[in-house]
N, C-alpha and C positions, 0 to 999 in steps of 0.2 A: 216715488218708488213704492211698488206693491210690497206688502208685508204678509208673512204667514208664520206659523208656529208649529213645532213638533214636540209632542209631549210623550214621555215614557215614564215608566215605573217598573223597577226590576221584579217586582212581585207579580206583575202582569206580563206573562210570557207564553210562548208557543212551544217550549221544549227546546232540547238541544238540536242544533242543525246538524243533519247527517251529512258528512262529507261526500257521501256517495252521490249527492245532487250535482256534483261537479264532474260528472261522468261524460263520456263521449261515445261515439257511435262510428264504427268502421265496416262499411258494407263492401261487398264486391260489386261496384257499380261504377262505371265510367273509369276515371283515373285516381279512384280513392286508394285502392291497394297497389296496383301496378302503376308505376310512375308517380305514386303518391308516397306511401310510406315505404314501398318495397321496389326497389330498382337495381338489381344486382349489377347491371352492366354500366351504371353511372359512376363517374369518378368521385361522386359524393357519397357512395355506398360504403359501409362498413363491411367486415368479414362475413356477416351474415346476410347481406344484401339490403339492409335497411339504410335509408338516406340519413346521413348524420345531420344535415342542415334541417331537415324536417323534425327530426327527433329533438334538436336543440330548441326549436321554436316551441314545440308542444310541451316541452318540459316546463316552460314558463307558465303554462296554464295549470300545472299540477293536478291533472285529471285523476280521477279515481276509478270508477268502474267503467270498463271499455267493452261495449256491446258488439258482437261479431257473430256470424258473417253476414248477417242481414237482420232485418229489411226483407223485401220481397224475395231477394235472392235465396233467403234461407228456406223458402217453401219448395224450392227444387233442388237443394244442395244435399249431396250424399256425402257424409264426412269421410268415408273410406276412400273416395277418390283423391283425397288431399293428403294422404299419409304414405310413407314408404318412400323408395328410391324415386327421385324426381323424374328420371328418364322413363319410368313405368306408369306415371300418373296420366290419366286420360285427359285430352282436350275435349270439352264438352260445349254444347250450346246453351248458354243460360237464357231460359224463356222469359224470365222476368224483365230483363233489360235487352234481350236480343243481342247478347254479346258473347264472344268466345271466352271461355273460362279454362286456362291451362293448368289449374290446380297446383301451380308452384308455391302458393302460400296457402298453407293448410293449418290444421290444428297445432302442430309442433312449432311452426314458424310464428303463429299468433301468440302462443305462450311464451316463446322466446323474446318477442318484442315487448309483451307485457312486463316481463321480468327486467328488461332493459329500462323500461319507462316507469316502473313501479305502478303499474296499472293493475286493478283487480279484474281478471278476465270474466266476462258475462256472456255465455254462449247460448245462442237461439237455436233450438233444435227444429228440425223439419217435421212439422205436423200438417204440411200440405200434401206432398206426394210421399212422404216418409211415413214411418209407422211408430207407434209407441215403443216397440222392440228395438228398433234402430236407435232410438233416443236414449234408451237404457244402455245399450252397447257403448255409446259415445261416453256416457258417465263412467262406465267401467273402464274404458280406455284412459280417461283422464285421471281418474281418482283412486282406483284400486291399486294396491301393491302387486308386484308380480305374483303369478300363480294361477291366473285365469287366462282364457284365450285372448281377450282383447286388451287386458293389462299387459300380457306378454308381447302383444304387438308393439306396445309403447316402448317396452324395453328393447325390443329388436330395433326400434327406430332411434335408439340411442338416448332414450330418457328413462333412466332406471327409477327415479323417484316419481311418485304420483304427483300430479299437478295441483291437486286440491282445489278444483274449480268449484266455487260455492254458489255462484248465481247462475241460474239457467232459465231461459224464456221459453214457454210452451207455444212455439209457433209465432207468427207475425201476422197481424191484421186479418185474422181468419174471418172477420165479419165482412170484408170487402170482396165483392164479386170479381175484382181483377186478380185476386190472390189464387195462385195455384193450389188446388185442393180445398178451395173455399167451401164452407159448410155452414148450414144454418146453426143457430146458438145451441140447440139441444144436441145436435150431433157433434159439434166441436167439443162441447162440455164433456160429453162422454170419452172422446178421443184424448182430451186433455187430462181428464181424471185418470185414465188408463196409463198414460205416459207418466203422470206424476207418481202414481202407485209403483210402477216398475223402477223409475228413477230414484225414488226415496228408499225403495227396498235395497237398492244397490249401495246407496250412500245416504244414510238417514240425516247427514249434517248439511245436505244442500238446501238452498232457498230458491223456490219457484215463482215465476212471474207468469200468471195467466193472462191471455189476451182480453184486453177491454175493448170498447169501441175506439176505432181508429180516428174518428172524427165527430164533432159535435153535430155535423150536418147529416150523418148517417140516419136513415129512416128508423133503424132499430136502436139508436143511441138511448142508453140508459136501461132499456129492456133487455138488450143483449147482456149487458153487465150483470143485470139481477139474475137472469137464468144461469149464466155461467158460475157466478159466485155461489148461487144457491146449490148447484150441483158439486162444485169443486172446493167449497170452503174449507173443508178439513184437510185438504191436501196442499193448498197453496198458501203463499206468504204474501204476494203482492198481485195487483191487477194493474195493467198497463193503460196508460193514456198517451195519445198522440195529438200534436198540434202543430201546423204550419200556418203562419200568417203572412199578409202582405198589403202593400198599399196599392190596391187594385184601381182605386178611384183617384190616385194622385191627390189625396187629402190628407196632409200631414197630421193635423189635429185629429182626425178621425182614427188614423192609423195608430198613433200613440195612445189612444184611448182603448185599444184592444187589451190592456192591462185588466179592465174590467171583466172582460170575457175569459181571460185566463184565470183569474180568481174564481169566477163563477164555475167554470169547468171543474176545477179542483174540488170545490165545495160540493158540487153536485155528485161527483164520483165518491167523495167521502160520505155523502148521505146514502148512497146506494149500499156502501160497505156497512154503515151503521144499521140500515134497514135489515140487511141479511143476518147481521150479527144478532139483532134483536129477535128477528123471526126464529132464529135457531136457538136462541137462549144460550148463545156461545160466550165462553169467557176468551177467546182468542181474538186477535185483530188481523185483519188484512189491510195492509197500507198500500199506498199509491207509488207506482213506479212510472214516471214521465219519460219513457225510454225513447221518445222521439220528439224534438221540438226545435223550432228555428224559424227564422224569416225565410221564406221561399215563394217567389212569384214571378221572377223576371225570366228565368230560363226553365222551360219544360221539355227540353229535348231529352226523350226517354228511350228512344230507339237506337241501339247500338248497331243495327244493320250488319250483323254478323261479324263485326270487327273486334279486335283485341284492344282493350283500353281505350274505347272511344271518348271524345269529349262530351259528357253528359252532365246536365244540371250544374254548370260551372257558374254560379251566381257571383256578381260583383256587388259588394256591399258598401253602403254609404252611411252617413251619420245617423239618419232617422232609423236605419235597421239596426244600428249599434244601440240606440236608446230603447228600442223594443226588446233586444236581447237582454239589457239590463233589467227590463221589466219582468221577463220570464224569471230570471234568477231571483229577483226581489220577491216575486210571488211564491216561489218555492220556499224562500226563507220565512215568509209570513206564514206559511202553512207547514211548518217544520214538524207539527204533530202528526201530520198524515203523509206528507211527501218525503219519502226516504231515499229514493233513487231517481236521478234524472240523467239523460244522455243527450248532449246536443248533437244534432244530426246535420252534417257529419264533421270530420275533423281536417281532411285534406281534399282539395279540388272539388269535390262534389258538396255544394251548398256548405262551404267550409270557411272557417277563419283563416286557412292557410292555402295558397295556390302555389303551384311549382311550375317551373320551366325547367329545361335540361340542366341549366347551370345556375338557376336562381329560385328564390322563393319570394312571395309577397304576403305580408301580414296585413289582413283585411280589418276594416274598422270593427267588426264584431268580436275580434280577438280581444279587444282591450277591455270592455266591461267585464268579460269573463275573468280575465286576469286580474283586474282591479278588485273584483269581489272575492275570488278564489283565495287570494293571499290574506284576506281578512275574514275567513269563513269560520274559524273556530269559536264555539261558545254557544250561548242561549239566545234564541230568537225572541226579541222583546216586541210586545205589542206597540206600534207607534201611531199615535192619533194626530192627524194633520188638521190644523185649523187654518183655512185660507179660501181664497177665490176658487170658484170652479167654472167649468163651461160644459155646455151641452153637446156631446158629440153626435153625429148623425146615426152611427151604428150601434153605439155601446152605452148610451145614456150619459148621465152627468158624472164628471170626473174632476178631480182637484188638479190644479195646475202643478202642484208639488206632489210627487210621490216619494214615500219614505219607507225604509225599514231599518232595523237595528239589531246588532248582536253584541252581547256582552261576553267578554272573555276575561274573568277576574278583574284586573285593574284597567283593562282595555275596553273602550266602548267604540264599536265600529258603527258608523252611520253611513247609509246610502241614500242619495238624493237625486231626484230628477226635476228639473224645470222644464215643463211641457210647453211653456209659453215661446213663441217664436219671436217675440218683440221685446218682452220686459224682463229686466232683472228683478228678482224677488229677494228682498231682506227677509231671511228666515232665522227665527229664534229657535234654538234647540234647548228644551227645558226639561231636564231630568228631575223627577220628583224626590227621589230618596238617595241619590248619589250626587256628587259634585264634580263638574268637569274642571280638572286642574290645568291641563294644557293640551295643545295639539301636538300628537306625536308625529303624524304625517297626513298628507292630503293630496289628492289628484283630482284633476277635472278632465273630461273628455267633451270636447265641443268644437265648433267651427262656425264659419260665416254662412254656410249653406247646408241645409238638411240633406241635400242631394250630393254633397261633396264625398268623394271616395278616393282611397288610396289606388295607385296603380304602379306597374312595374317601372314607369317613367317618373312617377312622383310618389314615392312610398311613405312619406310623412305628411300627407295632406290632413289626415285625422290621426293624431297621436295623443296619449295622455301627457299632460303637463302638471307641474306642482301647482296646487291650489293655495293661494295665500290670503284670500278674502275672508279670513276668519279671526274673530276677537273673542277672547274668553274673559268673563269677569263674573264675580259673585256665584261661581258654580255653574254658570250657563255659558252658552256660545251663541254668537250671532254671525252669519255669513251672508255674503251677497252672492246668489247664485245667478250667473249670466243666462241670458236666453238660450234655450234649447241645448241643455247640457246635462251631463251625468257627473256626479261628484261622489268620491269615496273618501271618508275622513276616519282616522283613528285618533281618538282622544285618550288620555290618561285620566282615570277618575278616582275619586276617593270617597 
C-alpha cells in the first residue's frame, strides 16, 4: 500500500477562514430564478413564491454571501424594472441570454429570500448599459432610511426598514468583449471609480468588489487588474476572480490536477494586489473575491431564443466534478489570508448542485463536498505539508496524489483530504507537531466505483457521502486509509 504523510503546526497558519467563501450565485439565467428558487404557481411554493424543497436543500449548504442578479445579466439589468406592483413591471428581452425577463423577481423578492435563507445579499450593479448614478440610486433604495426619493420608493413597496446591503459588485466581467457595455481597462476603471465614489457617498459602510480578469486566458490577464487597481485602489475593497474548469480531454488525472492552476491564479492575483499596494505606498489591503467558480464544460447552450425560463447550462455532475469542487474550496481555505469571498456559480438548475423538476429535485454530486466542508468551516486555516508520491499532469505540472488542508477551531481539528489516485488506496499519517489528536469526532467520505458516476432523478444516491471509519488514533497522531479517488472530511478532537 502506498503511504503518505500530512504535517501541521498551529503556529504556521494562513489566518482565519472567512465564512463568506461559502457563498453562492443566483443569476437571471435559464431556470435559476424562475422554476428554480422562485415558482409561485408550484404546489411546492411558500406564501412568497419560493420553492420550499429548494430552500430546504440549499439550507444544508449553509451558504453566506449570495451574489445577484448576475453575471452577464447584470450588464443589461435596470433595477427599477423589478420593483413596485408586479402587474406594472415590464417584460423585457435580456440580451445576455436572449431570454424573456418578466421582472417578477426583483430587489425586494431577493432580499426577502436572503432573509429566509440567512444569506448576506451581494448585489451586482449595472456598469455595462447602466450608469454610476443608477448604481448609487440602488444603494439609496436598499440602505437609506425613509426621507429621500429612492428610499421612499422602498417604503412604498412595503419595506419600511433599510435592507443594509453591505456587499456590492461594480459590474461583471467588463474585460470581456461579449459583455454588454464592455470597456477597455482604463475606461472601465474610470466608470468603476465614479460609481464607487457615488455609492460610498450614499453609504460609507458598504464594501465594493471591482471587476478583475474574468479568465486566465484573457489576453489582458493581470495587466487589466493592475490598471483597474491602480486607478480604483482607494475606493474598493476586493477584486474579483472567475474560473470555470472542465475535463475537456477526458483525462481524469489531468482534470483533477487543475488544483495547481487554481492555487496559481489566486497567488498571481494576490501578487498584483501586493504590487499596487507597494507602488502606492498604501497601508490598506484589497482582498480577493472569487465570485464565480465551478466545473462547467458539458452544456454550453446559452441562447434562450426569446423564451421564458429556457433550459440553459443544465450540467450533470459526476464524481470527478465533485472532487474538483472540493479542490476549489480547499484552495480558498489554503489562501485564507487573501481570499475573503467566493460564490459557487450557480445554486439551482444552471451549472448547479441542485436540479428541479415540477414536483421533484435532484441533489448533484458537487453538492456534497460543499456541504462536507461548509459544516466544518469555522477556525484558522493551517498550513498543511504533504509528503508522498506525485505524478506529472499533462496541463498543470507535478502534483501530489494526496491533497490536504486543515482548519483548527479550538479543540477541533478539521482535515480535508483527496486521494487523486484512480487505483490505489493510500495509507495516510496525520502528524500535528504541537497538538495531540485525542479521538475522531466524526468523518465522512465521498467516493464511488467510477469517476463518471453521477446522480440522476432515477438514481439519486449513486454518489452520496458515507461515514468514514478507516481511521486509527494513537500517540497523538492518526492514520487513515484513503480509498482510490475519494474526498474525505474528518473532525478530530485535539488537546
